[in-house]
C-alpha positions as CSV (number, residue, x, y, z in Angstrom):
1,X,168.8,33.3,100.6
2,X,166.9,30.4,100.2
3,X,163.2,29.7,101.1
4,X,162.4,28.1,104.4
5,X,160.1,25.1,104.7
6,X,157.2,27.7,106.3
7,X,158.1,30.1,103.4
8,X,157.7,27.5,100.9
9,X,154.1,26.9,102.5
10,X,153.3,30.1,102.7
11,X,153.8,30.6,99.0
12,X,151.8,27.1,98.5
13,X,154.9,25.7,96.9
14,X,154.6,22.6,99.6
15,X,151.3,21.2,101.0
16,X,150.0,22.3,104.4
17,X,146.5,22.0,106.1
18,X,146.1,25.7,106.0
19,X,143.6,26.8,108.4
20,X,143.6,30.6,108.1
21,X,145.3,32.9,105.4
22,X,145.4,36.6,104.6
23,X,147.8,39.1,102.7
24,X,149.7,39.4,106.0
25,X,149.7,35.6,107.7
26,X,149.5,31.9,107.4
27,X,148.2,29.6,109.7
28,X,148.3,25.7,109.3
29,X,148.2,22.6,111.5
30,X,151.8,21.2,112.9
31,X,152.5,17.7,111.2
32,X,154.0,16.5,114.5
33,X,151.3,17.8,116.8
34,X,151.6,18.2,120.5
35,X,148.1,18.7,121.3
36,X,144.8,18.1,119.7
37,X,145.2,21.4,118.5
38,X,148.6,22.5,117.3
39,X,148.4,25.1,114.7
40,X,151.6,27.1,113.4
41,X,150.9,30.9,112.9
42,X,153.7,32.6,110.4
43,X,153.9,36.1,108.6
44,X,154.4,35.9,105.1
45,X,157.2,38.4,105.5
46,X,160.3,36.4,106.2
47,X,161.8,36.8,110.0
48,X,164.2,34.6,111.1
49,X,163.9,34.5,115.1
50,X,162.2,36.7,117.6
51,X,165.2,38.8,118.3
52,X,165.1,39.7,114.9
53,X,161.7,41.4,114.9
54,X,162.3,45.0,114.3
55,X,160.1,47.8,115.6
56,X,159.0,47.9,111.8
57,X,157.2,44.8,112.4
58,X,155.5,45.7,115.6
59,X,151.7,45.4,113.8
60,X,152.6,42.6,111.9
61,X,153.8,40.6,115.2
62,X,150.7,42.0,116.7
63,X,148.6,40.6,113.7
64,X,149.8,37.2,114.6
65,X,148.2,37.0,117.8
66,X,145.1,38.0,116.5
67,X,145.6,35.3,113.9
68,X,145.9,32.7,116.6
69,X,142.9,33.9,118.4
70,X,140.7,33.2,115.1
71,X,142.5,30.0,114.9
72,X,141.3,29.2,118.8
73,X,138.0,30.3,118.1
74,X,137.4,28.1,114.9
75,X,138.6,25.1,116.9
76,X,136.2,25.5,119.6
77,X,139.3,26.6,121.9
78,X,138.9,29.0,124.9
79,X,141.6,27.6,126.7
80,X,145.1,27.3,125.0
81,X,148.7,28.2,124.9
82,X,150.7,30.1,122.7
83,X,154.5,29.6,122.0
84,X,157.1,31.1,120.2
85,X,160.5,30.0,120.5
86,X,163.8,32.0,119.9
87,X,166.7,29.9,118.9
88,X,167.5,26.1,118.4
89,X,168.3,26.1,122.0
90,X,164.8,27.2,122.8
91,X,163.5,24.5,120.3
92,X,163.3,26.4,117.2
93,X,163.5,24.1,114.4
94,X,162.4,26.0,111.4
95,X,164.1,29.8,111.2
96,X,161.1,31.7,110.2
97,X,159.3,33.1,113.3
98,X,155.8,31.2,114.2
99,X,153.4,31.4,116.7
100,X,151.9,27.7,118.1
101,X,148.9,27.4,119.2
102,X,148.3,24.6,121.2
103,X,145.1,23.3,123.0
104,X,142.6,20.8,123.3
105,X,144.0,19.0,126.5
106,X,145.2,20.0,129.8
107,X,148.7,21.3,129.4
108,X,151.0,21.3,132.4
109,X,153.3,23.9,133.8
110,X,156.5,24.0,132.9
111,X,156.2,22.6,129.5
112,X,158.3,19.4,129.4
């Protein structure tokens, strides 16, 4: 199985504006931001899509939300949106789970 774009970023094989990293997760700015703050939080472990998250991944996925909070705090956000897409029909374009942290402007509901 070849590495995804996100796995290559996590492994430092491709450049990205990394804003947080630890032994389980990496957070970096989206190259096509949809809000003033648009950061992607990914696990270092490659998991293709949310419906492939196993019970053994519960702590890891919870950690992604903790990292998202830290990223939001770093950017001074108190109001922000967290999004994780499952499959191409839902907007997933890179098949390595990732949590979008969006903020810095008023966000509409439902999303466009």
